[in-house]
C-alpha positions as CSV (number, residue, x, y, z in Angstrom):
1,M,56.7,31.2,-204.3
2,T,55.3,33.0,-202.0
3,S,51.9,32.5,-200.0
4,A,50.3,35.3,-201.6
5,S,50.9,34.2,-205.3
6,R,49.9,30.5,-204.0
7,S,46.3,32.0,-202.8
8,E,45.5,34.4,-206.8
9,R,46.4,30.7,-208.4
10,L,44.1,29.1,-206.2
11,L,41.7,31.5,-206.2
12,D,41.9,31.7,-210.4
13,A,41.6,27.6,-210.0
14,Q,37.9,27.6,-208.0
15,V,36.4,31.1,-209.9
16,A,37.1,28.4,-213.3
17,W,35.9,25.7,-211.4
18,F,32.7,27.5,-210.3
19,V,32.5,28.3,-213.7
20,G,32.5,25.0,-215.4
21,R,30.1,23.5,-212.8
22,L,27.7,26.6,-213.5
23,T,28.1,26.6,-217.5
24,G,28.9,22.7,-218.2
25,E,25.7,20.2,-218.9
26,E,25.4,19.5,-215.3
27,L,23.9,23.1,-214.6
28,P,20.3,22.0,-214.6
29,A,20.6,18.8,-212.3
30,L,23.2,21.5,-209.7
31,V,20.5,24.3,-209.3
32,E,17.7,22.0,-208.3
33,R,19.9,19.8,-205.9
34,D,20.8,22.7,-204.3
35,L,16.9,24.9,-204.4
36,A,15.9,21.4,-202.9
37,A,17.9,21.8,-200.4
38,L,17.5,25.6,-199.8
39,L,12.9,23.8,-199.6
40,D,14.7,21.9,-197.0
41,L,16.1,23.6,-194.6
42,E,13.6,26.3,-195.4
43,S,10.8,23.5,-193.9
44,R,12.5,23.9,-190.9
45,I,12.2,27.7,-190.0
46,T,8.7,29.3,-189.2
47,L,8.1,32.3,-190.9
48,A,7.9,34.1,-187.4
49,D,11.8,33.1,-187.0
50,L,12.1,34.5,-190.6
51,V,10.6,38.0,-189.9
52,D,8.9,39.3,-187.2
53,V,5.7,41.1,-186.9
54,D,6.7,44.6,-186.4
55,T,8.6,44.1,-189.2
56,A,6.3,42.6,-191.3
57,K,4.6,45.5,-190.7
58,A,6.7,48.4,-191.1
59,A,7.4,46.8,-194.3
60,V,4.4,46.6,-195.7
61,R,3.3,50.6,-194.3
62,A,6.5,51.2,-196.3
63,A,5.6,49.5,-199.6
64,L,1.6,51.5,-199.6
65,L,3.9,54.9,-199.4
66,T,6.4,54.2,-201.9
67,V,5.3,51.8,-204.1
68,P,1.8,53.6,-205.9
69,P,3.2,56.9,-206.5
70,S,6.7,55.4,-208.1
71,A,7.4,55.3,-210.9
72,G,7.0,51.4,-211.7
73,A,3.9,52.2,-210.8
74,S,2.9,54.6,-213.3
75,T,4.5,53.2,-216.1
76,I,2.2,50.0,-215.5
77,V,-0.1,52.4,-215.1
78,T,0.0,53.3,-218.1
79,M,0.6,50.2,-219.3
80,V,-3.2,48.8,-218.0
81,A,-4.5,51.6,-219.7
82,D,-2.8,51.0,-222.9
83,V,-4.3,46.9,-222.6
84,A,-7.7,47.9,-221.6
85,H,-7.2,50.5,-224.9
86,D,-6.7,47.8,-227.5
87,G,-8.1,45.4,-225.9
88,P,-6.9,41.5,-227.2
89,E,-8.2,40.4,-230.7
90,A,-10.7,38.0,-230.2
91,S,-14.1,38.6,-228.8
92,Y,-15.4,37.1,-225.7
93,T,-19.2,36.9,-224.2
94,L,-20.5,38.3,-221.5
95,A,-21.0,34.2,-220.8
96,D,-16.8,33.6,-221.1
97,L,-16.3,36.3,-218.2
98,V,-19.4,35.4,-215.9
99,D,-20.6,32.0,-214.8
100,R,-24.8,31.9,-214.7
101,D,-24.0,29.6,-211.5
102,D,-21.7,31.9,-210.5
103,L,-23.9,34.9,-210.6
104,E,-27.2,33.5,-209.6
105,R,-25.4,32.9,-206.2
106,L,-23.5,36.8,-205.6
107,T,-27.8,38.0,-207.1
108,D,-28.9,35.7,-204.6
109,G,-26.7,36.8,-201.9
110,A,-26.9,40.8,-202.8
111,L,-30.6,40.8,-203.1
112,A,-31.1,39.1,-199.3
113,R,-29.3,41.8,-197.4
114,T,-31.3,44.7,-199.0
115,D,-31.8,45.7,-195.5
116,L,-28.1,46.9,-195.7
117,L,-29.0,48.8,-199.1
118,A,-32.4,50.8,-197.1
119,A,-30.3,51.9,-193.9
120,L,-27.4,53.2,-196.6
121,L,-30.4,55.1,-198.3
122,D,-31.9,56.6,-195.1
123,D,-28.8,58.1,-194.5
124,L,-28.3,59.4,-198.0
125,S,-31.7,61.1,-197.1
126,A,-30.1,63.5,-194.5
127,S,-28.6,65.0,-197.1
128,P,-30.2,68.3,-198.1
129,V,-28.8,67.7,-201.7
130,V,-30.3,64.2,-202.2
131,T,-33.6,64.9,-201.3
132,T,-33.8,67.7,-204.0
133,L,-32.5,65.5,-206.8
134,A,-34.8,62.6,-205.2
135,S,-37.9,64.7,-205.1
136,R,-37.3,66.4,-208.6
137,F,-37.1,62.4,-209.9
138,V,-40.6,61.3,-208.1
139,S,-41.8,65.2,-209.6
140,R,-40.5,64.3,-213.2
141,L,-41.2,61.1,-212.9
142,V,-44.4,61.9,-212.8
143,S,-45.2,64.6,-214.5
144,E,-44.1,61.4,-218.1
145,V,-47.0,59.3,-216.3
146,L,-49.9,61.6,-216.8
147,Q,-47.9,62.9,-219.9
148,S,-48.6,59.4,-221.3
149,N,-51.4,58.6,-220.1
150,K,-52.8,62.0,-221.9
151,A,-51.9,61.0,-224.9
152,V,-53.8,58.2,-224.2
153,A,-56.5,59.9,-223.0
154,D,-57.2,62.8,-225.9
155,K,-58.0,60.0,-228.1
156,I,-61.2,58.8,-225.8
157,P,-63.9,61.7,-226.4
158,G,-64.4,64.0,-222.8
159,V,-61.8,62.4,-221.2
160,G,-59.5,64.5,-222.9
161,A,-60.6,67.8,-221.1
162,L,-60.8,65.7,-218.0
163,F,-56.8,64.5,-218.2
164,A,-55.8,68.1,-218.5
165,L,-57.6,69.7,-215.7
166,G,-54.6,67.3,-213.6
167,M,-52.0,68.0,-216.0
168,G,-52.5,71.7,-215.2
169,A,-52.3,71.4,-211.5
170,A,-49.0,69.2,-212.1
171,G,-47.5,70.9,-214.4
172,V,-47.3,74.0,-211.4
173,V,-46.0,71.8,-209.3
174,A,-43.5,70.3,-212.1
175,G,-42.4,73.9,-212.9
176,A,-41.4,74.5,-209.1
177,A,-39.6,71.7,-209.0
178,D,-37.5,72.4,-211.4
179,K,-36.9,76.2,-210.5
180,Q,-36.6,75.4,-206.4
181,F,-38.0,72.5,-205.3
182,E,-36.9,72.5,-202.0
183,G,-37.9,75.7,-201.0
184,V,-42.0,75.1,-202.3
185,L,-42.5,71.7,-200.8
186,G,-40.1,71.6,-197.5
187,V,-40.7,68.5,-195.7
188,G,-42.6,67.3,-198.3
189,A,-39.2,66.7,-200.4
190,A,-38.2,64.2,-197.9
191,F,-41.5,62.8,-197.8
192,A,-40.6,62.0,-200.8
193,T,-37.2,60.8,-200.5
194,R,-38.4,58.0,-198.1
195,R,-41.1,57.0,-200.7
196,L,-38.6,56.7,-203.1
197,N,-36.2,54.7,-200.8
198,K,-39.0,52.6,-200.6
199,V,-39.5,51.8,-203.9
200,V,-36.3,50.8,-204.4
201,V,-35.7,48.4,-201.7
202,D,-39.5,47.2,-202.1
203,T,-38.3,46.7,-206.1
204,L,-35.7,44.4,-204.7
205,A,-37.4,42.8,-202.4
206,D,-39.3,41.2,-204.9
207,P,-38.5,37.9,-206.2
208,A,-39.3,39.5,-210.0
209,A,-35.7,40.9,-209.1
210,R,-33.6,38.3,-209.3
211,A,-35.4,36.7,-212.2
212,A,-34.8,40.2,-214.3
213,V,-31.1,40.1,-213.4
214,L,-30.9,36.2,-215.0
215,E,-33.5,37.4,-217.6
216,V,-30.7,40.7,-219.0
217,Y,-27.6,37.8,-218.1
218,D,-29.8,35.3,-220.8
219,L,-30.4,38.1,-222.7
220,Y,-26.4,39.3,-223.1
221,A,-24.8,36.4,-222.5
222,D,-24.2,35.6,-226.4
223,R,-23.2,38.3,-226.9
224,P,-20.0,39.5,-228.3
225,I,-18.3,42.3,-225.1
226,P,-17.6,45.6,-227.0
227,H,-13.8,46.7,-227.2
228,L,-13.4,49.6,-224.8
229,R,-11.1,51.1,-228.1
230,D,-14.6,51.4,-229.3
231,A,-16.0,53.1,-226.8
232,A,-13.8,55.7,-225.7
233,K,-10.5,57.7,-226.5
234,R,-7.0,56.3,-225.7
235,E,-6.5,60.1,-223.6
236,D,-9.9,59.1,-221.8
237,V,-8.3,56.0,-220.6
238,H,-5.3,57.0,-219.9
239,R,-7.6,60.1,-217.8
240,A,-9.5,57.5,-216.2
241,A,-6.2,55.2,-214.9
242,G,-4.2,58.1,-213.8
243,L,-7.2,59.3,-211.2
244,L,-7.3,56.0,-209.9
245,Q,-3.5,55.7,-209.6
246,D,-4.0,59.3,-207.2
247,M,-7.1,57.8,-205.6
248,A,-5.0,54.6,-204.4
249,I,-1.8,56.9,-204.0
250,S,-4.1,59.2,-201.2
251,A,-6.1,56.5,-199.9
252,A,-2.7,54.4,-199.1
253,A,-1.2,56.8,-197.4
254,G,-4.2,57.4,-195.2
255,E,-4.4,56.0,-191.7
256,P,-7.2,54.2,-191.9
257,A,-5.2,52.5,-195.2
258,Q,-2.3,51.8,-192.5
259,A,-4.1,50.4,-190.0
260,L,-6.2,48.3,-192.1
261,A,-2.5,46.5,-193.3
262,D,-1.7,46.2,-189.6
263,A,-4.4,44.5,-189.4
264,V,-4.1,42.3,-192.1
265,V,-0.6,42.1,-191.5
266,D,-1.5,40.1,-188.3
267,A,-3.7,37.7,-189.0
268,F,-1.7,36.6,-191.8
269,W,1.0,35.7,-188.8
270,G,-2.1,34.5,-187.0
271,I,-2.4,32.0,-189.7
272,Y,0.7,31.3,-191.0
273,G,3.5,33.0,-188.4
274,E,4.3,29.5,-186.4
275,H,4.8,27.4,-190.1
276,P,7.3,27.1,-192.9
277,V,7.3,30.1,-195.1
278,S,6.1,27.3,-198.2
279,A,2.9,26.8,-196.7
280,F,1.4,29.7,-197.9
281,A,2.4,28.4,-201.4
282,I,1.2,25.2,-200.4
283,D,-1.9,26.8,-199.7
284,L,-2.5,28.2,-203.3
285,G,-1.6,25.4,-205.1
286,I,1.8,25.9,-205.8
287,E,3.1,22.8,-204.9
288,R,7.2,22.4,-204.0
289,P,7.8,20.4,-207.7
290,V,6.6,23.6,-209.5
291,V,8.2,26.2,-207.7
292,L,11.7,23.5,-208.4
293,E,10.9,23.6,-212.0
294,H,10.0,27.1,-212.3
295,A,13.2,28.1,-210.7
296,T,15.4,25.6,-211.9
297,R,14.7,26.9,-215.0
298,I,15.2,30.5,-214.5
299,A,18.4,30.2,-212.8
300,A,19.7,28.5,-215.5
301,I,18.8,30.4,-217.7
302,A,19.9,34.2,-215.3
303,I,23.1,32.0,-215.0
304,G,23.8,31.6,-219.3
305,V,23.2,35.4,-219.9
306,A,26.0,36.3,-216.8
307,H,28.3,33.9,-218.1
308,G,27.6,35.2,-221.9
309,N,28.3,38.9,-220.8
310,G,30.9,38.3,-218.6
311,D,29.9,38.6,-215.0
312,L,29.3,35.4,-214.1
313,E,33.3,35.3,-213.5
314,R,33.8,38.5,-212.2
315,L,30.7,38.3,-209.1
316,L,32.5,34.6,-208.4
317,R,36.0,36.4,-207.7
318,E,34.7,39.6,-206.1
319,R,32.9,37.3,-203.3
320,L,35.9,35.0,-203.5
321,A,39.1,37.0,-203.5
322,P,38.6,38.7,-200.3
323,F,38.8,35.2,-198.4
324,Y,42.2,34.1,-200.4
325,A,43.5,37.6,-199.6
326,S,43.2,37.4,-196.0
327,P,45.6,36.9,-193.1
328,E,44.2,33.2,-192.0
329,V,44.4,32.0,-195.7
330,A,48.3,33.8,-195.8
331,A,49.1,31.7,-192.8
332,I,47.7,28.9,-194.1
333,L,50.0,29.2,-197.4
334,G,53.4,30.1,-195.3
335,D,53.0,27.1,-193.4
């Protein structure tokens, strides 16, 4: 018998041995044992040993450029849009989704920083368009208040006529505002905007604002949340989802997003770089027994499917054949 034929017989025997081990009743225990050994090995290797931070940055940057516009991402966006439109069959209330205590803490945190809102509104006031819209809003609000008060005044003898004089003047100003308010008021528009900003900030700083938010929550807490399918067409939801994806594609490719990704990688490596890879999973609450349980089940299913369609033996043979065909094995078998 030649060394080549002996090597082929050894290859056949080892492939059959592996197939028998991987398809027998001992497969789950075998997979669990090997995975446990791999995790033990991983526990002695840090994240920085496996991947340096610059390589990780390059990988994240590449993902930001390729994942958002990919076909897979588009498929997921469409799927999510369909799910969002159709919604679950069951109905849920606001209280099912948002805990009241959490809302209280969120409200307290937001209302405690009205200074940030004030700064933002002041910056927006530098825009002539925003200033014009704000002044028109104030003008129309005043006009509506005057109209409402006039309706009350008309019911009182002698008061309606006096009130009409003030209404006439207000109507002139309001009409001018509707045509070209910025040209009529000039500096007054900026003043109206600043006053409106102050009213908004002062209203939010009022303790009653917190009570109003919680009262609205209590009002709707037990009411079923309407399904999106009742309020929008599927095409509209798809269009909105596509727009959000386009925004993500543009933002992810920009330098700010790339720089932010680098900063996140640096921060992550600063915390976990000198720890094993599994340390992050443990911090997420994914303990080793859970990892072993799920990985064992998935591996066993995958091997079973591969054996059923004939891929298991083929893959084993492809990987073992070069060894048995090597000159080193031929020299050993030829002795």
